[in-house]
MDAnalysis code that builds the backbone (N, CA, C; Angstrom):
import MDAnalysis as mda
import numpy as np

u = mda.Universe.empty(411, n_residues=137, atom_resindex=np.repeat(np.arange(137), 3), trajectory=True)
u.add_TopologyAttr("name", ["N", "CA", "C"] * 137)
u.add_TopologyAttr("resid", np.arange(1, 138))
u.add_TopologyAttr("resname", ["MET", "LEU", "SER", "LYS", "GLN", "SER", "GLY", "THR", "TYR", "ALA", "THR", "ILE", "ASP", "GLY", "TYR", "GLU", "LEU", "ASP", "LYS", "THR", "ILE", "ASP", "ASP", "THR", "ASP", "ALA", "THR", "LEU", "ARG", "TYR", "CYS", "GLY", "SER", "TRP", "ALA", "VAL", "SER", "SER", "GLY", "ARG", "GLY", "LEU", "GLY", "ASP", "TYR", "GLY", "ASP", "GLY", "VAL", "HIS", "TYR", "THR", "ALA", "GLY", "ASN", "GLY", "ASP", "SER", "VAL", "THR", "ALA", "THR", "TRP", "SER", "GLY", "THR", "GLY", "VAL", "ASP", "PHE", "VAL", "THR", "GLU", "LYS", "ASN", "THR", "ASP", "GLU", "GLY", "THR", "ILE", "ALA", "VAL", "PHE", "VAL", "ASP", "GLY", "GLN", "LEU", "ARG", "GLN", "THR", "VAL", "SER", "ALA", "ALA", "ASN", "PRO", "THR", "ARG", "GLN", "VAL", "GLN", "GLN", "VAL", "VAL", "TYR", "HIS", "LEU", "ASP", "GLY", "LEU", "THR", "PRO", "GLY", "VAL", "HIS", "THR", "ILE", "ARG", "LEU", "VAL", "LYS", "GLN", "SER", "GLY", "ALA", "TYR", "LEU", "LEU", "ILE", "ASP", "ARG", "PHE", "THR", "PHE", "ARG"])
u.atoms.positions = np.array([
    [-6.672, -22.905, -10.853],
    [-6.172, -23.874, -9.932],
    [-4.758, -24.720, -9.895],
    [-5.069, -25.266, -8.522],
    [-3.771, -26.173, -8.348],
    [-3.329, -27.260, -9.065],
    [-2.618, -28.191, -9.009],
    [-2.969, -29.068, -9.587],
    [-1.584, -30.044, -8.469],
    [-1.774, -31.328, -8.259],
    [-0.050, -31.820, -7.411],
    [0.575, -32.949, -9.013],
    [1.480, -32.312, -9.097],
    [1.902, -33.155, -10.270],
    [3.271, -34.134, -10.269],
    [3.557, -34.216, -8.986],
    [4.355, -34.927, -8.963],
    [4.833, -35.095, -6.906],
    [5.595, -36.193, -6.793],
    [6.151, -36.019, -5.077],
    [4.922, -36.572, -4.408],
    [5.015, -36.740, -2.654],
    [4.811, -37.372, -1.661],
    [3.380, -36.604, -1.248],
    [3.845, -35.077, -1.257],
    [2.166, -34.805, -0.744],
    [2.459, -32.780, -1.312],
    [1.323, -32.973, -1.492],
    [1.031, -31.158, -2.245],
    [0.542, -30.247, -0.771],
    [1.289, -29.765, -0.643],
    [0.934, -28.479, 1.089],
    [0.713, -27.540, 0.538],
    [-0.696, -26.518, 0.913],
    [-0.720, -25.144, 0.964],
    [-0.891, -24.499, 2.250],
    [-0.004, -23.299, 1.751],
    [-0.197, -23.203, 3.593],
    [-1.432, -21.445, 3.535],
    [-1.958, -21.008, 2.459],
    [-3.088, -20.546, 2.414],
    [-2.840, -19.423, 0.613],
    [-4.137, -19.527, 0.432],
    [-4.105, -18.200, -0.460],
    [-4.427, -16.931, -0.256],
    [-4.316, -16.105, -1.280],
    [-4.751, -14.479, -1.387],
    [-5.535, -14.292, -2.352],
    [-6.826, -14.219, -2.101],
    [-7.795, -13.898, -2.961],
    [-8.425, -12.170, -3.329],
    [-7.931, -11.953, -4.453],
    [-8.742, -10.281, -5.031],
    [-10.353, -10.132, -5.747],
    [-10.218, -8.960, -5.211],
    [-11.314, -8.809, -5.600],
    [-11.957, -7.825, -5.959],
    [-12.168, -7.657, -7.791],
    [-12.055, -6.404, -8.533],
    [-13.009, -5.585, -8.656],
    [-13.687, -4.154, -7.953],
    [-14.987, -3.570, -7.897],
    [-14.882, -2.509, -8.955],
    [-15.822, -2.238, -10.020],
    [-15.373, -0.977, -10.949],
    [-16.601, 0.392, -10.334],
    [-15.988, 0.718, -10.784],
    [-16.083, 2.481, -10.408],
    [-18.222, 2.765, -10.573],
    [-18.680, 1.628, -10.910],
    [-20.276, 1.865, -11.557],
    [-20.604, 0.803, -10.257],
    [-20.051, 0.053, -9.299],
    [-20.509, -0.564, -8.260],
    [-21.431, -0.553, -7.312],
    [-22.263, -0.929, -6.760],
    [-23.474, -0.765, -6.522],
    [-23.353, -0.084, -5.141],
    [-21.975, -0.470, -4.472],
    [-21.719, -0.554, -3.167],
    [-20.412, 0.674, -2.618],
    [-20.089, 1.404, -3.796],
    [-19.821, 2.727, -3.717],
    [-20.571, 3.464, -3.126],
    [-19.727, 4.200, -2.863],
    [-20.701, 5.820, -1.651],
    [-19.917, 7.273, -2.515],
    [-20.878, 7.572, -3.197],
    [-20.389, 8.809, -3.614],
    [-20.615, 10.484, -2.765],
    [-19.916, 10.993, -2.335],
    [-20.021, 11.777, -1.276],
    [-19.701, 13.188, -2.293],
    [-20.650, 14.633, -3.000],
    [-20.670, 15.384, -3.716],
    [-21.087, 15.517, -5.260],
    [-20.376, 16.364, -5.912],
    [-21.093, 16.324, -7.704],
    [-19.908, 15.492, -7.801],
    [-20.801, 14.001, -8.674],
    [-20.081, 12.991, -9.649],
    [-20.966, 12.780, -11.041],
    [-20.024, 12.674, -11.743],
    [-20.881, 12.382, -12.985],
    [-19.990, 11.185, -13.367],
    [-20.212, 10.258, -14.186],
    [-19.844, 9.083, -15.024],
    [-19.591, 9.294, -16.750],
    [-18.219, 9.101, -17.117],
    [-18.105, 9.032, -18.672],
    [-17.909, 7.661, -19.118],
    [-18.640, 7.190, -19.643],
    [-18.451, 6.141, -20.381],
    [-18.124, 5.904, -21.019],
    [-17.813, 4.398, -22.116],
    [-16.993, 4.443, -23.368],
    [-15.682, 5.343, -24.043],
    [-15.334, 5.639, -22.534],
    [-14.196, 6.579, -23.254],
    [-13.080, 5.561, -23.455],
    [-12.652, 4.962, -24.062],
    [-12.039, 4.309, -25.495],
    [-9.952, 3.962, -24.805],
    [-10.674, 4.659, -23.470],
    [-8.974, 4.839, -23.454],
    [-8.090, 3.525, -22.832],
    [-8.778, 2.639, -22.431],
    [-8.160, 1.491, -21.393],
    [-8.363, 1.145, -20.049],
    [-9.423, 2.704, -19.922],
    [-10.235, 2.234, -18.339],
    [-11.049, 0.860, -18.039],
    [-10.645, 0.537, -16.760],
    [-11.233, -0.987, -16.009],
    [-12.504, -0.922, -16.970],
    [-13.869, -1.696, -17.386],
    [-14.468, -1.318, -17.496],
    [-14.916, 0.027, -18.745],
    [-13.816, 0.429, -19.374],
    [-14.392, 1.193, -19.887],
    [-14.873, 2.374, -19.803],
    [-14.486, 3.440, -18.496],
    [-15.347, 4.460, -18.359],
    [-14.573, 4.708, -16.811],
    [-15.278, 5.904, -16.052],
    [-14.899, 6.406, -14.689],
    [-15.813, 6.748, -14.269],
    [-15.763, 7.481, -12.723],
    [-16.587, 7.806, -12.235],
    [-15.564, 9.474, -11.651],
    [-16.270, 10.917, -12.390],
    [-15.201, 12.049, -11.745],
    [-15.526, 13.017, -11.331],
    [-15.040, 13.817, -10.475],
    [-15.905, 15.181, -9.908],
    [-14.483, 16.206, -9.903],
    [-14.978, 17.223, -9.823],
    [-14.459, 18.626, -9.558],
    [-14.343, 18.881, -8.676],
    [-15.462, 18.735, -7.789],
    [-15.297, 19.257, -6.554],
    [-14.141, 18.880, -5.380],
    [-13.277, 20.441, -4.724],
    [-12.405, 19.832, -3.579],
    [-13.636, 19.379, -2.739],
    [-13.234, 18.441, -1.887],
    [-13.950, 17.942, -0.511],
    [-14.633, 16.767, -1.165],
    [-15.326, 16.465, -2.294],
    [-15.820, 15.473, -2.969],
    [-15.123, 14.701, -2.132],
    [-16.010, 12.924, -2.397],
    [-15.316, 11.857, -1.643],
    [-15.842, 10.708, -1.860],
    [-15.527, 9.876, -1.978],
    [-15.803, 7.798, -2.801],
    [-15.491, 7.520, -1.400],
    [-16.810, 6.421, -1.005],
    [-15.741, 5.484, 0.476],
    [-16.395, 3.914, -0.480],
    [-15.248, 3.388, -0.562],
    [-15.613, 1.862, 0.058],
    [-15.393, 1.270, 0.802],
    [-16.028, -0.255, 1.039],
    [-15.853, -1.186, 2.240],
    [-15.926, -2.198, 1.912],
    [-15.669, -3.072, 2.505],
    [-14.706, -5.081, 1.875],
    [-14.296, -5.040, 3.317],
    [-13.971, -6.504, 3.060],
    [-13.797, -7.404, 4.468],
    [-12.481, -8.213, 3.456],
    [-11.110, -8.010, 4.080],
    [-9.766, -8.537, 3.872],
    [-8.778, -8.134, 4.898],
    [-7.656, -7.639, 4.101],
    [-6.455, -7.403, 4.692],
    [-5.647, -6.164, 3.782],
    [-6.338, -5.907, 2.803],
    [-5.575, -4.575, 2.097],
    [-6.492, -4.358, 0.834],
    [-6.221, -3.204, 0.224],
    [-6.878, -2.520, -0.887],
    [-5.999, -1.648, -2.238],
    [-6.052, -1.933, -3.212],
    [-5.294, -0.859, -3.993],
    [-6.620, 0.007, -4.922],
    [-6.081, 1.425, -4.533],
    [-6.783, 2.120, -5.906],
    [-6.202, 2.722, -6.967],
    [-7.086, 2.447, -7.905],
    [-6.751, 2.109, -9.492],
    [-7.297, 3.413, -10.119],
    [-6.625, 4.442, -10.510],
    [-7.100, 5.733, -11.588],
    [-6.628, 5.897, -12.607],
    [-6.554, 7.141, -12.919],
    [-6.088, 8.004, -14.012],
    [-4.823, 8.832, -13.792],
    [-4.157, 8.970, -14.416],
    [-2.847, 9.955, -14.202],
    [-2.640, 10.361, -15.411],
    [-2.815, 12.101, -15.289],
    [-2.884, 13.091, -15.809],
    [-2.147, 14.688, -15.612],
    [-2.436, 15.115, -16.670],
    [-2.069, 16.558, -15.913],
    [-2.998, 17.184, -15.851],
    [-4.083, 16.564, -15.241],
    [-5.598, 17.483, -15.236],
    [-5.884, 17.174, -13.491],
    [-4.991, 15.988, -12.758],
    [-5.484, 15.607, -12.150],
    [-4.177, 16.123, -10.374],
    [-5.135, 15.540, -9.940],
    [-4.140, 16.422, -8.275],
    [-3.927, 15.870, -7.199],
    [-4.389, 16.000, -6.726],
    [-3.852, 15.375, -4.637],
    [-5.198, 14.499, -4.510],
    [-5.100, 13.629, -3.355],
    [-6.676, 12.443, -2.769],
    [-5.601, 12.321, -1.374],
    [-6.825, 13.023, -0.969],
    [-6.138, 12.098, 0.594],
    [-7.004, 11.234, 1.151],
    [-6.014, 9.870, 1.267],
    [-6.681, 8.610, 1.430],
    [-6.803, 8.065, 3.043],
    [-8.512, 8.134, 3.742],
    [-8.222, 7.777, 4.839],
    [-8.566, 6.394, 5.095],
    [-8.105, 6.000, 5.573],
    [-8.479, 3.697, 6.009],
    [-8.900, 4.077, 7.242],
    [-10.113, 3.239, 7.533],
    [-10.964, 3.203, 9.100],
    [-10.385, 4.182, 9.751],
    [-10.704, 4.739, 8.634],
    [-11.145, 6.681, 9.486],
    [-10.063, 7.508, 9.518],
    [-9.104, 6.598, 9.387],
    [-7.490, 7.661, 9.880],
    [-6.628, 7.956, 8.667],
    [-6.493, 8.834, 8.486],
    [-5.706, 9.822, 7.400],
    [-4.634, 8.579, 6.739],
    [-4.082, 8.100, 6.482],
    [-3.584, 7.816, 5.887],
    [-1.883, 8.184, 4.997],
    [-2.633, 8.750, 3.845],
    [-1.220, 9.498, 2.897],
    [-2.098, 10.275, 1.920],
    [-1.390, 11.036, 1.698],
    [-2.282, 12.075, 0.736],
    [-1.433, 11.241, -0.718],
    [-1.681, 11.312, -1.459],
    [-1.098, 10.374, -3.086],
    [-1.514, 12.451, -3.199],
    [-0.600, 11.568, -5.346],
    [-1.137, 12.420, -6.064],
    [-1.226, 11.511, -7.426],
    [-1.935, 12.093, -8.592],
    [-2.334, 11.678, -9.824],
    [-2.012, 12.068, -11.169],
    [-1.358, 13.564, -10.321],
    [-0.826, 14.462, -11.008],
    [0.255, 13.170, -12.391],
    [0.317, 14.021, -13.655],
    [1.722, 13.160, -14.321],
    [1.620, 13.768, -15.923],
    [2.728, 14.307, -16.376],
    [3.019, 15.217, -17.306],
    [2.335, 14.607, -18.624],
    [1.694, 12.785, -18.800],
    [0.889, 12.016, -19.953],
    [-0.108, 11.178, -19.496],
    [-1.296, 11.209, -20.019],
    [-1.871, 10.570, -19.283],
    [-1.371, 9.019, -19.389],
    [-1.833, 8.182, -18.121],
    [-1.211, 6.668, -17.607],
    [-2.930, 5.953, -17.285],
    [-3.474, 5.059, -17.950],
    [-4.879, 4.892, -17.344],
    [-4.493, 3.256, -16.705],
    [-5.129, 2.551, -15.809],
    [-5.429, 2.058, -14.508],
    [-3.800, 1.836, -13.653],
    [-3.752, 3.188, -13.023],
    [-2.186, 3.141, -12.300],
    [-3.121, 2.800, -10.953],
    [-1.594, 2.244, -10.332],
    [-2.057, 2.007, -8.679],
    [-2.006, 3.065, -8.070],
    [-2.861, 4.086, -7.260],
    [-2.140, 5.159, -6.940],
    [-2.254, 4.941, -5.075],
    [-2.617, 3.981, -4.823],
    [-2.552, 3.838, -2.902],
    [-2.429, 2.559, -3.530],
    [-1.394, 1.604, -2.550],
    [-1.551, 0.593, -2.479],
    [-0.931, -0.098, -1.177],
    [-2.238, -0.953, -0.201],
    [-2.067, -1.739, 1.719],
    [-2.667, -2.859, 1.563],
    [-1.308, -3.292, 1.882],
    [-1.631, -4.560, 2.747],
    [-1.346, -4.976, 4.165],
    [-1.452, -5.010, 4.613],
    [-1.435, -6.169, 6.356],
    [-2.103, -5.949, 7.392],
    [-3.431, -4.953, 6.795],
    [-4.531, -4.731, 7.857],
    [-4.932, -6.350, 8.159],
    [-5.086, -5.891, 9.950],
    [-6.151, -7.280, 10.725],
    [-7.307, -7.383, 9.826],
    [-7.311, -8.614, 9.454],
    [-8.482, -9.224, 8.782],
    [-9.551, -9.158, 9.290],
    [-10.401, -8.803, 8.471],
    [-12.170, -7.859, 8.825],
    [-12.042, -7.133, 7.516],
    [-13.182, -6.414, 8.378],
    [-14.605, -5.209, 7.448],
    [-13.497, -4.253, 7.483],
    [-13.315, -2.940, 6.339],
    [-12.379, -1.932, 7.086],
    [-13.265, -0.978, 5.395],
    [-13.068, 0.011, 5.799],
    [-12.967, 1.307, 4.752],
    [-12.221, 1.834, 4.210],
    [-11.622, 2.274, 3.042],
    [-11.054, 3.577, 2.481],
    [-12.514, 4.644, 1.750],
    [-11.524, 5.797, 1.805],
    [-12.231, 6.971, 2.181],
    [-10.981, 8.301, 1.065],
    [-12.034, 7.927, -0.503],
    [-11.143, 9.059, -0.513],
    [-11.257, 10.520, -1.613],
    [-10.599, 11.251, -0.695],
    [-11.184, 13.311, -0.627],
    [-10.322, 13.972, -1.770],
    [-11.254, 14.237, -2.490],
    [-10.494, 15.502, -3.271],
    [-9.531, 16.500, -2.745],
    [-8.369, 16.542, -3.312],
    [-8.047, 17.915, -2.372],
    [-7.132, 19.003, -3.686],
    [-7.026, 18.449, -4.274],
    [-6.729, 19.286, -5.990],
    [-5.940, 19.527, -7.124],
    [-6.398, 20.156, -8.092],
    [-6.226, 19.729, -9.626],
    [-8.041, 20.019, -10.359],
    [-7.365, 19.068, -11.005],
    [-9.203, 20.188, -12.256],
    [-10.323, 18.846, -11.729],
    [-9.560, 17.826, -11.818],
    [-10.644, 16.188, -11.222],
    [-10.304, 15.069, -10.631],
    [-11.204, 13.753, -9.980],
    [-10.700, 13.297, -9.414],
    [-10.732, 12.407, -10.088],
    [-10.513, 11.302, -10.859],
    [-11.514, 10.229, -11.545],
    [-11.169, 8.704, -10.427],
    [-12.386, 8.088, -10.374],
    [-12.434, 6.823, -9.695],
    [-12.242, 5.673, -11.316],
    [-11.962, 4.886, -11.184],
    [-11.674, 3.809, -12.617],
    [-11.877, 2.842, -11.127],
    [-11.475, 2.344, -10.533],
    [-11.708, 0.836, -9.769],
    [-10.625, 0.375, -8.781],
    [-11.369, -0.291, -7.528],
    [-10.742, -0.643, -6.525],
    [-10.693, -2.104, -6.403],
    [-9.207, -3.162, -5.441],
    [-8.958, -4.556, -5.808],
    [-8.987, -4.874, -4.695],
    [-9.490, -5.411, -3.413],
    [-9.526, -5.681, -2.234],
    [-8.947, -7.035, -2.666],
    [-7.963, -7.050, -1.465],
    [-7.509, -8.570, -0.750],
    [-7.899, -8.904, 0.660],
])
């Protein structure tokens, strides 16, 4: 909430609205052999994740806005993930880490033209790919 406290005018040039969705959100499209691990007690958003062991398995999210964050766990059994935005390979990122870290932003993108966009994550390597949440702007 904004509240003018003093002065003659209060000017607002714009604002940014974030929307976070959990791995269980019905709008996510999982392709391949995915499973759910709930009640993990590790600090995940919503206390659970979707996970796959299959290279080539993917998840796709669609949103209207200008940016996205992909948030997951980093750990020794995680690997590389190909990130496609609007059908174009943007980057290959790694979720590998010597120790477990939950709710880590592994991919961040801002500056897209306002409108409807898709992000597709494809497991490339490692034992698992975990999906915790997405935050859209």
